[in-house]
gemmi code that builds the backbone of each chain (N, CA, C; Angstrom):
import gemmi

chains = {
    "A": [
        ("MET", (100.880, 87.295, 78.646), (101.423, 85.996, 79.013), (102.851, 86.105, 79.528)),
        ("GLY", (103.541, 87.123, 79.020), (104.910, 87.318, 79.495), (104.923, 87.878, 80.908)),
        ("ARG", (103.850, 88.548, 81.262), (103.811, 89.236, 82.538), (103.980, 88.297, 83.725)),
        ("ALA", (103.360, 87.115, 83.646), (103.437, 86.177, 84.755), (104.887, 85.798, 85.053)),
        ("LYS", (105.721, 85.804, 84.023), (107.111, 85.431, 84.232), (107.931, 86.617, 84.735)),
        ("VAL", (107.399, 87.824, 84.505), (108.112, 89.009, 84.967), (107.927, 89.185, 86.477)),
        ("ASN", (106.760, 88.782, 86.966), (106.506, 88.845, 88.406), (107.654, 88.173, 89.150)),
        ("ASP", (108.212, 88.865, 90.110), (109.444, 88.363, 90.709), (109.241, 87.973, 92.166)),
        ("LEU", (108.855, 86.727, 92.356), (108.606, 86.225, 93.697), (109.903, 86.115, 94.485)),
        ("GLN", (110.943, 85.651, 93.821), (112.235, 85.514, 94.503), (112.773, 86.883, 94.922)),
        ("GLY", (112.596, 87.859, 94.042), (113.026, 89.210, 94.365), (112.328, 89.748, 95.605)),
        ("PHE", (111.055, 89.402, 95.728), (110.292, 89.814, 96.908), (110.857, 89.161, 98.167)),
        ("PHE", (111.155, 87.862, 98.088), (111.716, 87.148, 99.246), (113.066, 87.737, 99.645)),
        ("VAL", (113.881, 88.055, 98.646), (115.190, 88.636, 98.942), (115.025, 89.994, 99.624)),
        ("SER", (114.103, 90.815, 99.112), (113.942, 92.150, 99.703), (113.319, 92.075, 101.092)),
        ("LYS", (112.509, 91.039, 101.341), (111.837, 90.956, 102.630), (112.671, 90.234, 103.695)),
        ("TYR", (113.372, 89.178, 103.275), (114.058, 88.347, 104.271), (115.580, 88.458, 104.227)),
        ("GLY", (116.104, 89.174, 103.262), (117.547, 89.293, 103.152), (118.091, 88.401, 102.052)),
        ("GLY", (119.395, 88.413, 101.863), (120.036, 87.692, 100.764), (119.781, 86.195, 100.800)),
        ("GLU", (120.110, 85.538, 99.691), (119.824, 84.107, 99.555), (120.549, 83.252, 100.591)),
        ("ASP", (121.660, 83.760, 101.108), (122.417, 82.965, 102.073), (121.999, 83.222, 103.512)),
        ("SER", (121.126, 84.195, 103.722), (120.745, 84.519, 105.097), (119.829, 83.452, 105.690)),
        ("VAL", (119.886, 83.343, 107.007), (119.085, 82.338, 107.706), (117.603, 82.602, 107.516)),
        ("ALA", (117.226, 83.889, 107.593), (115.809, 84.251, 107.472), (115.257, 83.849, 106.107)),
        ("TYR", (116.048, 84.072, 105.067), (115.609, 83.714, 103.709), (115.437, 82.206, 103.583)),
        ("GLN", (116.425, 81.470, 104.094), (116.363, 80.006, 104.009), (115.148, 79.463, 104.748)),
        ("LYS", (114.880, 80.060, 105.907), (113.742, 79.635, 106.717), (112.433, 79.915, 105.970)),
        ("ALA", (112.354, 81.134, 105.383), (111.148, 81.515, 104.640), (110.959, 80.615, 103.429)),
        ("ARG", (112.062, 80.271, 102.771), (111.963, 79.417, 101.590), (111.514, 78.012, 101.972)),
        ("LEU", (112.030, 77.535, 103.101), (111.598, 76.212, 103.576), (110.104, 76.234, 103.890)),
        ("ASN", (109.655, 77.310, 104.563), (108.217, 77.456, 104.834), (107.421, 77.451, 103.540)),
        ("PHE", (107.949, 78.154, 102.535), (107.263, 78.234, 101.250), (107.149, 76.848, 100.615)),
        ("ILE", (108.263, 76.128, 100.602), (108.278, 74.809, 99.961), (107.329, 73.844, 100.670)),
        ("GLN", (107.358, 73.876, 102.002), (106.513, 72.953, 102.762), (105.028, 73.258, 102.571)),
        ("SER", (104.675, 74.545, 102.676), (103.260, 74.896, 102.515), (102.808, 74.682, 101.081)),
        ("MET", (103.726, 74.926, 100.165), (103.430, 74.753, 98.739), (103.117, 73.278, 98.441)),
        ("ALA", (103.887, 72.371, 99.029), (103.663, 70.939, 98.790), (102.295, 70.509, 99.316)),
        ("ALA", (101.976, 70.960, 100.531), (100.689, 70.589, 101.130), (99.528, 71.146, 100.306)),
        ("TYR", (99.632, 72.420, 99.923), (98.567, 73.039, 99.127), (98.453, 72.384, 97.757)),
        ("SER", (99.584, 71.997, 97.187), (99.564, 71.395, 95.852), (98.755, 70.115, 95.845)),
        ("VAL", (99.024, 69.247, 96.833), (98.313, 67.972, 96.898), (96.823, 68.216, 97.170)),
        ("ALA", (96.533, 69.155, 98.059), (95.128, 69.458, 98.369), (94.409, 70.016, 97.138)),
        ("CYS", (95.073, 70.903, 96.418), (94.455, 71.487, 95.220), (94.237, 70.428, 94.151)),
        ("TYR", (95.187, 69.491, 94.076), (95.057, 68.446, 93.067), (93.896, 67.507, 93.403)),
        ("ILE", (93.851, 67.025, 94.636), (92.824, 66.060, 95.025), (91.433, 66.682, 94.952)),
        ("LEU", (91.284, 67.874, 95.512), (89.957, 68.490, 95.557), (89.663, 69.331, 94.321)),
        ("GLN", (90.639, 69.420, 93.420), (90.482, 70.213, 92.187), (89.998, 71.625, 92.505)),
        ("ILE", (90.699, 72.251, 93.428), (90.366, 73.632, 93.768), (90.780, 74.521, 92.604)),
        ("LYS", (89.808, 75.270, 92.116), (90.031, 76.014, 90.867), (90.143, 77.509, 91.104)),
        ("ASP", (90.234, 78.230, 90.013), (90.377, 79.679, 90.050), (91.694, 80.091, 90.709)),
        ("ARG", (92.748, 79.331, 90.417), (94.051, 79.609, 91.039), (94.897, 80.556, 90.199)),
        ("HIS", (94.420, 81.755, 90.008), (95.283, 82.745, 89.357), (96.067, 83.484, 90.437)),
        ("ASN", (97.054, 84.247, 90.013), (97.978, 84.853, 90.979), (97.289, 85.731, 92.023)),
        ("GLY", (96.162, 86.318, 91.659), (95.473, 87.181, 92.607), (94.862, 86.417, 93.763)),
        ("ASN", (94.711, 85.103, 93.613), (94.110, 84.290, 94.664), (95.146, 83.529, 95.491)),
        ("ILE", (96.402, 83.831, 95.263), (97.464, 83.157, 96.009), (98.274, 84.219, 96.739)),
        ("MET", (98.449, 83.998, 98.038), (99.141, 85.015, 98.828), (100.307, 84.424, 99.599)),
        ("ILE", (101.150, 85.318, 100.119), (102.310, 84.912, 100.910), (102.167, 85.566, 102.281)),
        ("ASP", (102.274, 84.778, 103.353), (102.155, 85.395, 104.678), (103.522, 85.894, 105.162)),
        ("GLY", (103.553, 86.439, 106.357), (104.767, 87.075, 106.863), (105.964, 86.152, 107.024)),
        ("GLU", (105.703, 84.842, 107.136), (106.809, 83.895, 107.329), (107.172, 83.148, 106.053)),
        ("GLY", (106.547, 83.530, 104.957), (106.890, 82.911, 103.677), (105.961, 81.791, 103.255)),
        ("HIS", (105.000, 81.421, 104.129), (104.039, 80.390, 103.736), (103.152, 80.900, 102.619)),
        ("ILE", (102.753, 79.973, 101.752), (101.810, 80.339, 100.704), (100.396, 80.141, 101.255)),
        ("ILE", (99.476, 80.989, 100.842), (98.092, 80.867, 101.289), (97.179, 81.013, 100.087)),
        ("HIS", (96.338, 80.028, 99.866), (95.371, 80.115, 98.778), (94.070, 80.702, 99.324)),
        ("VAL", (93.512, 81.645, 98.597), (92.245, 82.231, 99.035), (91.274, 82.258, 97.864)),
        ("GLY", (89.994, 82.438, 98.196), (88.996, 82.676, 97.165), (88.788, 84.162, 97.075)),
        ("GLN", (88.197, 84.609, 95.983), (88.063, 86.046, 95.793), (87.307, 86.714, 96.929)),
        ("SER", (86.290, 86.027, 97.425), (85.467, 86.654, 98.450), (86.217, 86.792, 99.770)),
        ("HIS", (87.255, 85.978, 99.951), (88.003, 86.030, 101.216), (89.197, 86.966, 101.138)),
        ("THR", (89.540, 87.370, 99.933), (90.799, 88.076, 99.733), (90.971, 89.286, 100.644)),
        ("SER", (90.020, 90.210, 100.588), (90.229, 91.447, 101.329), (90.138, 91.226, 102.834)),
        ("ALA", (89.256, 90.284, 103.256), (89.129, 90.005, 104.686), (90.446, 89.450, 105.231)),
        ("LEU", (91.033, 88.498, 104.486), (92.297, 87.906, 104.914), (93.405, 88.953, 104.939)),
        ("ALA", (93.417, 89.778, 103.919), (94.471, 90.777, 103.817), (94.418, 91.725, 105.011)),
        ("ASP", (93.213, 92.065, 105.417), (93.076, 92.942, 106.579), (93.514, 92.234, 107.847)),
        ("GLN", (93.093, 90.964, 107.942), (93.312, 90.234, 109.181), (94.786, 89.881, 109.391)),
        ("PHE", (95.411, 89.321, 108.404), (96.774, 88.819, 108.580), (97.822, 89.667, 107.866)),
        ("ARG", (97.382, 90.740, 107.258), (98.296, 91.569, 106.471), (99.059, 90.718, 105.466)),
        ("VAL", (98.288, 89.891, 104.794), (98.903, 89.012, 103.808), (99.229, 89.817, 102.565)),
        ("LEU", (100.332, 89.489, 101.972), (100.738, 90.226, 100.789), (100.377, 89.454, 99.539)),
        ("ASN", (99.856, 90.155, 98.604), (99.513, 89.538, 97.336), (100.786, 89.162, 96.591)),
        ("ILE", (100.683, 88.053, 95.892), (101.847, 87.529, 95.185), (102.238, 88.421, 94.007)),
        ("ARG", (101.276, 89.182, 93.515), (101.541, 89.943, 92.303), (102.604, 91.014, 92.513)),
        ("ARG", (103.539, 91.045, 91.610), (104.663, 91.954, 91.732), (104.205, 93.413, 91.750)),
        ("GLN", (103.210, 93.699, 90.942), (102.743, 95.081, 90.850), (102.239, 95.545, 92.208)),
        ("THR", (101.512, 94.659, 92.877), (100.976, 95.012, 94.181), (102.094, 95.097, 95.200)),
        ("LEU", (103.025, 94.163, 95.108), (104.135, 94.141, 96.053), (104.936, 95.430, 95.961)),
        ("ALA", (105.090, 95.910, 94.745), (105.895, 97.111, 94.544), (105.344, 98.274, 95.351)),
        ("SER", (104.008, 98.343, 95.427), (103.433, 99.479, 96.133), (103.162, 99.184, 97.601)),
        ("CYS", (103.092, 97.894, 97.965), (102.732, 97.542, 99.338), (103.940, 97.302, 100.235)),
        ("SER", (105.001, 96.754, 99.690), (106.086, 96.286, 100.557), (107.051, 97.389, 100.930)),
        ("THR", (106.882, 98.558, 100.345), (107.816, 99.631, 100.687), (107.319, 100.408, 101.893)),
    ],
    "B": [
        ("MET", (85.300, 76.229, 97.080), (85.974, 74.983, 96.718), (85.239, 74.318, 95.568)),
        ("CYS", (85.994, 73.803, 94.659), (85.383, 73.146, 93.511), (85.982, 71.759, 93.364)),
        ("THR", (85.144, 70.752, 93.369), (85.677, 69.399, 93.295), (85.540, 68.820, 91.896)),
        ("ASP", (85.055, 69.599, 90.966), (84.861, 69.066, 89.626), (85.486, 69.991, 88.587)),
        ("VAL", (86.380, 69.426, 87.794), (87.119, 70.224, 86.819), (86.186, 70.976, 85.884)),
        ("LYS", (85.153, 70.281, 85.436), (84.369, 70.843, 84.346), (83.209, 71.713, 84.828)),
        ("ALA", (82.958, 71.699, 86.132), (81.712, 72.311, 86.582), (81.845, 73.746, 87.082)),
        ("HIS", (83.077, 74.226, 87.253), (83.228, 75.524, 87.897), (82.874, 76.661, 86.951)),
        ("PRO", (81.863, 77.439, 87.303), (81.467, 78.528, 86.416), (82.439, 79.703, 86.509)),
        ("ARG", (82.919, 80.162, 85.391), (83.824, 81.304, 85.378), (83.205, 82.425, 84.560)),
        ("PRO", (83.626, 83.664, 84.827), (83.125, 84.738, 83.975), (83.504, 84.439, 82.526)),
        ("GLY", (82.530, 84.483, 81.669), (82.800, 84.192, 80.273), (82.817, 82.707, 79.971)),
        ("GLY", (82.549, 81.894, 80.986), (82.456, 80.459, 80.786), (83.758, 79.797, 80.395)),
        ("VAL", (84.878, 80.306, 80.880), (86.165, 79.733, 80.500), (86.499, 78.553, 81.392)),
        ("LYS", (86.916, 77.455, 80.768), (87.181, 76.244, 81.544), (88.509, 75.630, 81.147)),
        ("PHE", (89.547, 76.440, 81.084), (90.801, 75.835, 80.617), (91.911, 75.793, 81.661)),
        ("GLU", (91.540, 75.872, 82.928), (92.582, 75.710, 83.943), (93.138, 74.291, 83.888)),
        ("PRO", (94.416, 74.125, 84.204), (94.982, 72.770, 84.136), (94.355, 71.848, 85.170)),
        ("SER", (94.446, 70.542, 84.921), (93.791, 69.602, 85.822), (94.667, 69.207, 87.003)),
        ("SER", (95.919, 69.655, 87.020), (96.742, 69.333, 88.188), (96.657, 70.483, 89.196)),
        ("PHE", (97.736, 71.150, 89.473), (97.666, 72.296, 90.388), (98.584, 73.386, 89.859)),
        ("LYS", (98.649, 74.472, 90.573), (99.423, 75.597, 90.063), (100.878, 75.549, 90.524)),
        ("LEU", (101.777, 75.533, 89.573), (103.211, 75.578, 89.886), (103.857, 76.351, 88.748)),
        ("ASN", (104.011, 77.649, 88.933), (104.526, 78.426, 87.809), (106.021, 78.723, 87.947)),
        ("HIS", (106.520, 79.454, 86.970), (107.963, 79.656, 86.869), (108.555, 80.311, 88.112)),
        ("GLU", (107.902, 81.371, 88.597), (108.508, 82.090, 89.722), (108.523, 81.256, 91.009)),
        ("MET", (107.544, 80.373, 91.159), (107.555, 79.478, 92.322), (108.758, 78.541, 92.249)),
        ("VAL", (108.999, 78.006, 91.057), (110.127, 77.084, 90.882), (111.453, 77.825, 91.073)),
        ("VAL", (111.523, 79.052, 90.561), (112.746, 79.849, 90.735), (113.016, 80.075, 92.215)),
        ("LEU", (111.959, 80.377, 92.985), (112.120, 80.609, 94.420), (112.626, 79.352, 95.134)),
        ("MET", (112.146, 78.195, 94.697), (112.613, 76.943, 95.310), (114.073, 76.671, 94.967)),
        ("GLY", (114.579, 77.331, 93.960), (115.986, 77.171, 93.599), (116.200, 76.623, 92.199)),
        ("GLY", (115.137, 76.508, 91.431), (115.278, 76.004, 90.064), (114.925, 74.533, 89.949)),
        ("ARG", (114.780, 74.101, 88.708), (114.284, 72.756, 88.433), (115.188, 71.634, 88.980)),
        ("ASN", (116.491, 71.879, 89.014), (117.395, 70.804, 89.440), (117.965, 71.036, 90.837)),
        ("SER", (117.300, 71.856, 91.626), (117.856, 72.211, 92.936), (117.378, 71.264, 94.033)),
        ("GLN", (118.023, 71.402, 95.170), (117.634, 70.641, 96.365), (116.228, 71.015, 96.816)),
        ("GLY", (115.946, 72.312, 96.751), (114.640, 72.807, 97.176), (113.506, 72.197, 96.380)),
        ("TYR", (113.696, 72.110, 95.061), (112.664, 71.540, 94.204), (112.519, 70.039, 94.463)),
        ("ALA", (113.658, 69.390, 94.709), (113.619, 67.955, 95.034), (112.847, 67.733, 96.336)),
        ("LEU", (113.083, 68.632, 97.310), (112.366, 68.538, 98.586), (110.869, 68.721, 98.369)),
        ("PHE", (110.522, 69.683, 97.515), (109.118, 69.936, 97.206), (108.456, 68.688, 96.614)),
        ("GLN", (109.127, 68.086, 95.645), (108.593, 66.878, 95.008), (108.427, 65.758, 96.023)),
        ("GLN", (109.454, 65.618, 96.868), (109.453, 64.575, 97.895), (108.282, 64.768, 98.864)),
        ("LEU", (108.040, 66.035, 99.261), (106.948, 66.327, 100.190), (105.586, 66.088, 99.536)),
        ("CYS", (105.491, 66.410, 98.241), (104.240, 66.168, 97.510), (103.921, 64.672, 97.502)),
        ("VAL", (104.938, 63.882, 97.193), (104.745, 62.432, 97.148), (104.378, 61.907, 98.530)),
        ("ALA", (105.092, 62.398, 99.556), (104.822, 61.952, 100.929), (103.384, 62.292, 101.336)),
        ("ALA", (102.951, 63.518, 100.980), (101.591, 63.942, 101.329), (100.561, 63.085, 100.606)),
        ("PHE", (100.830, 62.810, 99.338), (99.904, 62.009, 98.536), (99.789, 60.593, 99.094)),
        ("LEU", (100.941, 60.014, 99.437), (100.934, 58.644, 99.964), (100.273, 58.593, 101.344)),
        ("ALA", (100.451, 59.676, 102.110), (99.828, 59.728, 103.439), (98.314, 59.870, 103.324)),
        ("LEU", (97.882, 60.516, 102.221), (96.467, 60.798, 102.021), (95.702, 59.575, 101.516)),
        ("ARG", (96.380, 58.763, 100.721), (95.699, 57.657, 100.036), (94.949, 56.690, 100.961)),
        ("PRO", (95.535, 56.315, 102.095), (94.780, 55.401, 102.979), (93.473, 56.006, 103.496)),
        ("HIS", (93.387, 57.336, 103.506), (92.188, 58.004, 104.014), (91.189, 58.338, 102.910)),
        ("ALA", (91.462, 57.866, 101.710), (90.603, 58.198, 100.563), (89.122, 57.874, 100.799)),
        ("PRO", (88.802, 56.670, 101.347), (87.378, 56.364, 101.543), (86.642, 57.397, 102.396)),
        ("GLN", (87.285, 57.861, 103.480), (86.650, 58.873, 104.336), (86.455, 60.190, 103.588)),
        ("LEU", (87.495, 60.582, 102.843), (87.421, 61.847, 102.105), (86.343, 61.784, 101.024)),
        ("ILE", (86.280, 60.642, 100.339), (85.272, 60.480, 99.286), (83.866, 60.499, 99.898)),
        ("ALA", (83.731, 59.834, 101.044), (82.423, 59.812, 101.715), (81.994, 61.223, 102.122)),
        ("THR", (82.963, 62.027, 102.559), (82.654, 63.403, 102.963), (82.156, 64.220, 101.776)),
        ("VAL", (82.842, 64.040, 100.640), (82.426, 64.775, 99.442), (81.055, 64.285, 98.980)),
        ("GLN", (80.833, 62.975, 99.147), (79.559, 62.389, 98.722), (78.369, 63.034, 99.443)),
        ("LEU", (78.604, 63.398, 100.699), (77.537, 64.044, 101.477), (77.096, 65.358, 100.839)),
        ("MET", (78.007, 65.976, 100.079), (77.719, 67.283, 99.483), (76.910, 67.177, 98.192)),
        ("LEU", (76.771, 65.958, 97.663), (76.076, 65.792, 96.376), (74.648, 66.332, 96.423)),
        ("GLY", (74.009, 66.176, 97.588), (72.614, 66.587, 97.701), (72.395, 68.086, 97.757)),
        ("THR", (73.477, 68.854, 97.901), (73.316, 70.295, 98.067), (72.904, 70.995, 96.776)),
        ("GLY", (73.187, 70.361, 95.640), (72.842, 70.978, 94.365), (73.802, 72.074, 93.953)),
        ("LEU", (74.921, 72.231, 94.664), (75.914, 73.226, 94.273), (76.517, 72.842, 92.914)),
        ("PRO", (76.860, 73.841, 92.103), (77.293, 73.537, 90.731), (78.584, 72.713, 90.655)),
        ("SER", (79.393, 72.719, 91.735), (80.637, 71.957, 91.706), (80.402, 70.451, 91.754)),
        ("PHE", (79.254, 70.035, 92.253), (79.007, 68.610, 92.469), (78.037, 68.084, 91.422)),
        ("LYS", (78.584, 67.292, 90.509), (77.769, 66.816, 89.399), (77.512, 65.325, 89.482)),
        ("GLY", (77.016, 64.880, 90.610), (76.616, 63.489, 90.739), (77.780, 62.507, 90.769)),
        ("GLU", (77.524, 61.304, 90.333), (78.497, 60.222, 90.440), (79.798, 60.489, 89.689)),
        ("GLY", (79.704, 61.230, 88.589), (80.905, 61.536, 87.803), (81.944, 62.254, 88.645)),
        ("THR", (81.504, 63.193, 89.469), (82.401, 63.935, 90.355), (83.118, 62.984, 91.311)),
        ("ILE", (82.332, 62.058, 91.894), (82.898, 61.103, 92.852), (83.876, 60.158, 92.144)),
        ("ARG", (83.496, 59.731, 90.937), (84.364, 58.811, 90.199), (85.705, 59.477, 89.880)),
        ("ARG", (85.650, 60.749, 89.435), (86.903, 61.452, 89.111), (87.737, 61.704, 90.360)),
        ("LEU", (87.054, 61.979, 91.486), (87.774, 62.175, 92.751), (88.505, 60.885, 93.141)),
        ("ARG", (87.795, 59.753, 93.006), (88.403, 58.470, 93.343), (89.576, 58.164, 92.419)),
        ("ASP", (89.404, 58.492, 91.147), (90.479, 58.265, 90.166), (91.738, 59.049, 90.522)),
        ("ARG", (91.568, 60.246, 91.062), (92.728, 61.087, 91.379), (93.563, 60.490, 92.511)),
        ("PHE", (92.944, 59.676, 93.355), (93.712, 59.005, 94.415), (94.523, 57.835, 93.858)),
        ("ALA", (94.218, 57.390, 92.652), (94.908, 56.268, 92.005), (94.985, 55.062, 92.943)),
        ("LEU", (93.834, 54.613, 93.409), (93.804, 53.567, 94.437), (94.163, 52.179, 93.905)),
        ("GLY", (94.069, 51.997, 92.602), (94.295, 50.669, 92.040), (95.755, 50.255, 91.919)),
        ("ILE", (96.656, 51.183, 92.175), (98.072, 50.859, 91.962), (98.840, 50.820, 93.283)),
        ("SER", (100.055, 50.264, 93.226), (100.841, 50.119, 94.448), (101.399, 51.471, 94.899)),
        ("GLU", (101.930, 51.498, 96.142), (102.497, 52.745, 96.671), (103.639, 53.245, 95.802)),
        ("ARG", (104.452, 52.311, 95.374), (105.603, 52.647, 94.538), (105.133, 53.330, 93.241)),
        ("GLN", (104.105, 52.730, 92.622), (103.565, 53.298, 91.384), (102.871, 54.628, 91.650)),
        ("ALA", (102.222, 54.727, 92.838), (101.529, 55.964, 93.195), (102.529, 57.110, 93.353)),
        ("ALA", (103.729, 56.793, 93.855), (104.777, 57.806, 93.991), (105.162, 58.338, 92.608)),
        ("ASP", (105.339, 57.421, 91.653), (105.659, 57.834, 90.285), (104.522, 58.649, 89.682)),
        ("PHE", (103.295, 58.231, 90.017), (102.102, 58.922, 89.523), (102.100, 60.374, 89.985)),
        ("MET", (102.420, 60.586, 91.284), (102.423, 61.945, 91.835), (103.537, 62.777, 91.205)),
        ("ILE", (104.679, 62.164, 90.966), (105.777, 62.891, 90.315), (105.343, 63.353, 88.923)),
        ("ALA", (104.573, 62.490, 88.237), (104.058, 62.858, 86.911), (103.083, 64.032, 87.014)),
        ("VAL", (102.276, 64.040, 88.080), (101.328, 65.147, 88.280), (102.089, 66.460, 88.494)),
        ("VAL", (103.145, 66.390, 89.319), (103.959, 67.583, 89.574), (104.586, 68.071, 88.269)),
        ("LYS", (105.085, 67.124, 87.494), (105.721, 67.460, 86.231), (104.725, 68.130, 85.285)),
        ("ASN", (103.516, 67.604, 85.288), (102.458, 68.161, 84.448), (102.081, 69.582, 84.881)),
        ("ALA", (102.157, 69.813, 86.186), (101.768, 71.130, 86.719), (102.825, 72.184, 86.436)),
        ("HIS", (104.082, 71.751, 86.363), (105.191, 72.682, 86.239), (105.067, 73.529, 84.976)),
        ("GLU", (104.872, 74.811, 85.189), (104.769, 75.780, 84.102), (103.790, 75.335, 83.027)),
        ("ASN", (102.679, 74.820, 83.496), (101.625, 74.401, 82.585), (101.121, 75.609, 81.786)),
        ("VAL", (101.072, 75.446, 80.489), (100.681, 76.557, 79.609), (99.281, 77.059, 79.945)),
        ("ARG", (98.412, 76.127, 80.266), (97.031, 76.529, 80.556), (96.963, 77.407, 81.795)),
        ("SER", (97.854, 77.138, 82.777), (97.892, 77.946, 83.992), (98.344, 79.366, 83.669)),
        ("THR", (99.342, 79.487, 82.821), (99.854, 80.799, 82.421), (98.789, 81.573, 81.660)),
        ("VAL", (98.111, 80.871, 80.754), (97.054, 81.505, 79.970), (95.923, 81.952, 80.884)),
        ("TYR", (95.598, 81.114, 81.876), (94.517, 81.433, 82.796), (94.831, 82.693, 83.595)),
        ("ASP", (96.095, 82.829, 84.010), (96.533, 84.028, 84.727), (96.340, 85.272, 83.877)),
        ("GLU", (96.764, 85.165, 82.633), (96.665, 86.296, 81.727), (95.202, 86.639, 81.473)),
        ("PHE", (94.393, 85.601, 81.328), (92.962, 85.804, 81.104), (92.347, 86.559, 82.277)),
        ("GLN", (92.689, 86.138, 83.488), (92.155, 86.790, 84.674), (92.605, 88.237, 84.740)),
        ("ARG", (93.834, 88.473, 84.350), (94.395, 89.816, 84.440), (93.645, 90.786, 83.525)),
        ("VAL", (93.382, 90.328, 82.295), (92.746, 91.242, 81.360), (91.226, 91.279, 81.502)),
        ("SER", (90.644, 90.200, 82.067), (89.183, 90.135, 82.067), (88.545, 90.775, 83.291)),
        ("THR", (89.270, 90.739, 84.428), (88.661, 91.238, 85.653), (89.017, 92.696, 85.870)),
        ("TYR", (88.017, 93.503, 86.034), (88.263, 94.936, 86.175), (89.190, 95.231, 87.347)),
        ("SER", (88.913, 94.593, 88.501), (89.685, 94.911, 89.692), (91.155, 94.564, 89.503)),
        ("PHE", (91.402, 93.526, 88.672), (92.797, 93.161, 88.459), (93.484, 94.142, 87.539)),
        ("GLY", (92.698, 94.679, 86.607), (93.252, 95.723, 85.772), (93.674, 96.898, 86.632)),
        ("ALA", (92.844, 97.206, 87.641), (93.151, 98.318, 88.532), (94.404, 98.034, 89.346)),
        ("ARG", (94.537, 96.785, 89.841), (95.721, 96.430, 90.636), (96.995, 96.495, 89.815)),
        ("ALA", (96.878, 96.015, 88.580), (98.059, 95.979, 87.731), (98.568, 97.385, 87.465)),
        ("SER", (97.648, 98.333, 87.429), (98.064, 99.676, 87.083), (98.396, 100.520, 88.307)),
        ("CYS", (98.168, 99.983, 89.531), (98.337, 100.807, 90.717), (99.796, 100.990, 91.106)),
        ("ALA", (100.689, 100.144, 90.532), (102.093, 100.196, 90.930), (102.703, 101.574, 90.705)),
        ("GLY", (102.336, 102.179, 89.600), (102.973, 103.447, 89.284), (102.178, 104.677, 89.695)),
        ("SER", (100.991, 104.463, 90.254), (100.167, 105.629, 90.571), (99.977, 105.787, 92.079)),
        ("ASP", (99.630, 106.983, 92.495), (99.449, 107.243, 93.917), (98.047, 106.879, 94.387)),
        ("VAL", (97.111, 106.886, 93.453), (95.733, 106.610, 93.828), (95.436, 105.135, 93.599)),
        ("CYS", (95.114, 104.431, 94.659), (94.801, 103.019, 94.522), (93.757, 102.643, 95.560)),
        ("GLY", (92.621, 102.190, 95.098), (91.548, 101.834, 96.017), (91.564, 100.377, 96.410)),
        ("ASP", (92.574, 99.657, 96.000), (92.629, 98.230, 96.266), (92.764, 97.963, 97.757)),
        ("PRO", (91.864, 97.121, 98.333), (91.930, 96.857, 99.777), (93.256, 96.224, 100.207)),
        ("ILE", (93.895, 95.470, 99.306), (95.159, 94.830, 99.658), (96.256, 95.877, 99.812)),
        ("CYS", (96.268, 96.817, 98.901), (97.269, 97.883, 98.977), (97.059, 98.742, 100.216)),
        ("ALA", (95.795, 98.905, 100.600), (95.483, 99.781, 101.725), (95.930, 99.178, 103.053)),
        ("SER", (96.063, 97.858, 103.118), (96.371, 97.207, 104.406), (97.843, 97.326, 104.783)),
    ],
}
model = gemmi.Model(1)
for chain_id, residues in chains.items():
    chain = gemmi.Chain(chain_id)
    for i, (resn, *xyz) in enumerate(residues, 1):
        res = gemmi.Residue()
        res.name, res.seqid = resn, gemmi.SeqId(i, " ")
        for name, pos in zip(("N", "CA", "C"), xyz):
            atom = gemmi.Atom()
            atom.name, atom.element = name, gemmi.Element(name[0])
            atom.pos, atom.b_iso = gemmi.Position(*pos), 0.0
            res.add_atom(atom)
        chain.add_residue(res)
    model.add_chain(chain)
structure = gemmi.Structure()
structure.add_model(model)
structure.setup_entities()
């Protein structure tokens, strides 16, 4: 249970887009917030389930992308989407 | 896609995901924290999206209704439609609906059930066990890591 809090999404954004004050980081964060709001309302209304960290991804511009397990690997190949999980990021983003 | 909270079959029959949506600690930290501008913007956009969606509720409900005949496990007859309609909170004013959505966001924020569900998935699914352990090893068959 502690692990979910150890996963460092902000750390990933900083390493990928630059420091918190950089334009790229701010832009990526805005993309994240906007896509997150849209997905949140959609997930709430349609009660889209199975939303564990392995089913939520971040695209190259910082948008969040929700996937189902069956789509995960296809999407990852197609858009080079990065998994939100810190463990995966550690080995993929370098 | 699952439109019914209680109907989604999970390995081991676990049904404790929260009824709102996923908003965990690291997402909030990335937005800038609970009292930041970023989080306020997120809340504002959620409310705006919800209010924009409400007038279209009848069409959306009708679309879901068409799926009732498919017999898919997510669609459990009229109860599913009733709960879907309830989530739009159509009986209250826009002002009240805005407060309603803020309450939903608040409920989602670091929901214990969401955290527990993550942990459950991590320990229960073999492939996730493999992903969790791949960080420190050179051998990893995970398709995500390979891309």
